[in-house]
Structures are given as C-alpha cells and as structure tokens.
C-alpha positions in Angstrom: 0.0 0.0 0.0 1.3 3.4 -1.0 0.9 5.6 2.2 2.6 8.6 0.7 -0.8 10.0 -0.2 -1.9 9.8 3.5 -1.6 12.6 6.1 -1.5 11.5 9.8 -3.2 14.0 12.1 -2.1 14.1 15.8 -3.9 16.5 18.1 -1.5 17.3 21.0 -2.1 19.1 24.2 0.6 19.0 26.9 1.8 15.8 25.3 5.6 16.1 25.8 5.7 12.8 27.7 3.9 10.7 25.0 4.1 12.3 21.6 7.7 11.3 20.9 6.9 7.7 21.7 3.8 7.8 19.5 5.8 9.1 16.6 8.5 6.4 17.1 5.7 3.8 17.0 4.4 5.2 13.7 7.8 4.8 12.2 8.4 1.4 13.7 5.0 0.2 12.3 6.2 0.8 8.7 3.8 3.7 8.1 5.4 6.2 5.7 2.9 9.0 5.4 3.2 12.0 3.2 2.9 14.2 6.3 2.4 14.0 10.0 0.4 17.1 11.0 1.0 17.6 14.7 -1.4 20.2 16.1 -0.1 21.8 19.2 -3.3 22.9 20.9 -2.0 25.7 23.1 0.3 23.4 25.1 2.2 24.8 28.1 5.0 22.3 27.9 7.6 21.1 25.4 5.2 19.3 23.0 6.4 21.2 19.9 10.1 20.6 20.7 9.6 16.9 21.4 7.5 16.3 18.3 9.9 18.2 16.0 12.9 16.3 17.4 11.1 12.9 17.1 10.2 13.7 13.5 13.8 14.2 12.6 15.0 11.3 14.6 12.6 8.8 13.1 12.7 10.4 9.5 9.0 11.4 9.6 7.7 14.4 7.6 6.4 16.2 10.7 4.7 19.6 10.2 3.8 21.5 13.4 0.6 23.5 13.4 0.3 25.8 16.5 -2.8 27.1 18.3 -1.8 29.9 20.6 -4.8 29.1 22.8 -6.4 25.8 23.5 -9.3 25.1 21.2 -10.0 21.5 22.1 -9.7 18.1 20.5 -12.2 18.8 17.7 -10.7 22.2 17.0 -7.2 20.7 16.6 -8.6 18.2 14.0 -10.3 21.0 12.1 -7.0 22.8 11.7 -5.3 19.7 10.5 -8.1 18.7 8.1 -7.9 22.1 6.4 -4.2 21.8 6.0 -4.4 18.2 4.7 -7.0 19.3 2.1 -4.8 22.3 1.1 -1.9 20.0 0.5 -3.9 17.6 -1.6 -3.8 14.4 0.5 -6.2 11.6 -0.5 -6.5 10.0 2.9 -6.4 11.6 6.4 -5.8 9.4 9.4 -6.2 10.3 13.1 -3.6 9.2 15.7 -3.8 10.2 19.4 -0.7 11.7 20.9 -1.1 9.7 24.2 -0.7 6.4 22.5 -3.9 4.8 23.8 -5.0 4.1 20.2 -2.2 1.9 18.7 -0.6 3.3 15.5 0.2 -0.3 14.6 -3.5 -0.8 13.8 -3.7 1.9 11.2 -2.7 0.1 8.1 -5.9 -2.0 8.5 -7.9 1.3 8.6 -6.3 2.7 5.5 -6.9 -0.4 3.3 -10.7 0.1 2.7 -10.2 3.7 1.6 -7.1 2.9 -0.5 -9.1 0.2 -2.3 -12.0 2.6 -2.8 -14.4 0.5 -0.8 -15.1 3.1 1.9 -15.2 6.9 2.4 -14.6 6.7 6.2 -13.2 3.9 8.3 -13.7 3.4 12.1 -11.7 0.9 14.1 -14.1 -0.8 16.5 -12.7 -2.2 19.8 -16.1 -3.8 20.4 -15.8 -5.8 17.2 -12.2 -6.6 18.1 -13.1 -8.1 21.5 -12.7 -5.1 23.9 -13.3 -7.0 27.1 -10.7 -9.7 26.2 -8.3 -6.8 25.5 -8.6 -5.4 29.0 -11.3 -2.7 28.6 -13.0 -2.3 32.0 -16.5 -3.9 32.0 -18.2 -0.7 33.1 -16.5 1.3 30.4 -17.5 -1.4 27.9 -21.1 -1.3 29.1 -21.2 2.5 29.0 -19.9 2.4 25.4 -22.6 -0.1 24.3 -25.5 1.8 26.0 -24.5 5.3 24.8 -23.9 4.0 21.2 -27.3 2.3 21.3 -28.9 5.6 22.4 -27.1 7.5 19.6 -28.3 5.0 17.0 -31.8 5.4 18.2 -31.8 9.2 18.1 -29.8 9.4 14.8 -31.6 6.6 13.0 -28.3 4.8 12.3 -26.8 1.4 13.0 -23.1 1.8 13.9 -21.4 -0.5 16.3 -19.8 2.4 18.3 -19.4 6.1 18.2 -16.6 6.4 20.7 -13.4 5.2 19.0 -10.4 7.3 18.2 -9.4 4.9 15.4 -10.6 6.9 12.4 -9.6 7.5 8.8 -11.2 9.6 6.1 -11.0 10.0 2.4 -10.5 13.6 1.1 -13.9 13.3 -0.5 -15.5 12.6 2.9 -13.9 15.6 4.5 -15.0 17.8 1.6 -18.6 16.6 2.0 -18.9 16.7 5.8 -19.4 20.2 7.1 -16.8 19.6 9.8 -16.3 23.3 10.5 -19.8 23.5 11.9 -19.2 20.7 14.5 -18.1 21.1 18.1 -14.5 21.6 19.0 -14.6 19.1 21.9 -14.0 15.5 22.5 -17.0 13.9 20.9 -16.0 15.4 17.5 -15.3 11.9 16.2 -18.8 10.8 17.0 -20.3 13.8 15.3 -18.2 13.1 12.2 -19.5 9.5 12.1 -23.1 10.7 12.6 -22.7 13.1 9.7 -21.1 10.5 7.5 -24.1 8.2 8.2 -26.7 10.9 7.5 -24.9 11.8 4.2 -25.0 8.2 3.1 -21.2 7.9 2.9 -19.6 4.4 2.8 -18.5 3.8 6.4 -16.5 0.7 7.2 -16.2 -0.5 10.8 -13.2 -2.8 11.2 -12.1 -4.8 14.3 -9.1 -3.5 16.2 -7.4 -4.7 19.3 -7.9 -3.0 22.7 -4.9 -1.7 24.6 -5.0 -0.3 28.1 -1.4 0.3 29.1 0.5 2.9 31.2 -0.4 5.8 28.9 -2.7 8.4 30.3 -5.8 9.3 28.3 -6.9 12.9 28.5 -10.6 11.8 28.4 -12.6 12.7 31.5 -15.8 10.7 31.7 -18.3 13.1 33.2 -17.6 16.0 30.8 -17.6 13.6 27.9 -21.1 12.3 28.8 -22.3 15.9 29.0 -20.9 16.5 25.5 -22.7 13.4 24.1 -26.0 14.7 25.7 -25.5 18.1 24.0 -24.9 16.4 20.7 -28.1 14.4 21.0 -30.1 17.5 22.0 -28.6 19.6 19.1 -29.5 16.8 16.7 -33.1 16.6 18.1 -33.5 20.3 17.6 -32.3 20.1 14.0 -29.0 21.9 14.7 -26.8 20.0 12.3 -26.2 20.9 8.7 -25.6 17.9 6.4 -23.6 19.2 3.5 -24.4 17.5 0.2 
C-alpha cells in the first residue's frame, strides 16, 4: 500500500511525555505518510520541541501547526483537516498523541479507503473483543449503552461512536461540514453521525484494545455531557448535512 498520499493527524495538548513515543511507534509500524500534522493545541510544555525532534530522529515528515490558545480536540482536528486538504492528500488518518490508540492498527484502517471501498473507516474495539483486550467492564457497558442511544436518536446502525481509530478520504472531508461541528472530544462521534446521515460508505473494522500505562486525556463526566449536548442539538435540527 502506498501511504505517501496519506496525512496523519495528531492533536496534541501538553503531550511532551507521550508524543515522541507515539511518533516512534508510527515509524516502527512501517507507516510512511506524506505528512504527519501535529497540532499543538495551546500546550504549556515542550510538546512542539519533542514532536519536532522525534520527527527528525525517526525520519518522519512532521509539520507542526500551532494554536496559541487551547481550542479543544475537535478544534485541533479542524485545523489539520484544512491543512491536509490544502496539501492535496487523498487520505487523512487520526492518531492520538497519548498512545492509547495503537498506531500499529492503522494500516488496516487505510486499506478500505485505499481500495476505494469506503469513504470513512472506524476501528471498533467492540468488534475486536474489547473485554478480552482489557477494557474495564463498566466502560464497555457504557460504550454499548450510549452507542445504542445515539443510534436510536440518529436513526443509524453503527457499532460504536466512541473510537479514536478513524480514517477519512479527502472526499469525505469535503462533503462533511466539519467546521460546523463542536471543538470538543465527541467530535469523532459527530463526524461519524454526519457520514451516516450523508450516506457515505463507512467501514467498521475490528481493532485490538490496549490499556497500558499511557494516560488518556478523556474525563468521563464532561464527555457524557458533550454526548448529551450532541443528542439535544440533533433533536433540535441543529446540524447541517452538506451534500
């Protein structure tokens, strides 16, 4: 697979302890992207320095995009998506700076888009046996219940809306009005909902679950509030589905 037409997007906020290792893992996995767009989202640490040094060390084409104030996880992706489209990349793939979503899984996400069988690919830990992989049972149950509620409200049938394993074709990003979405953590779920309502081809592929020593930036209570706000906004007709 030719991954030179792929841009990897890494939202990073105060990620100096993890972003270098994540970039090293991308290189070790044999992924050779056309660009690695690291969005420093108003960090107060050495995230930029560490990412730039790791890019040189591991021979990755790292481009740093800087927010001078924190805009949030979704806001960082918007900046990177605009840049990827400007540079003409055919596929855009999301990687988390904290390493909780294994870069080693991403070649399986790229394949359906590369073969023109999907416009968007979501890696599903549920399909990949999340409980066997160490996902806490309560977290698994919460994922299943909230995803079921979202399917009910949206009128869709996706396995889960809460995975950070995501890849998009450029055509998908051009059709989804991502600039109108939130700038917070449930941005990925909103993107999936929009893709479903637009009738885009969405592939859900099984991925392994990894719960290691890395620290995720996700706080459960604020995240649940965001999901509630998304459901309410949808019920009020607050989303614009670009055709």
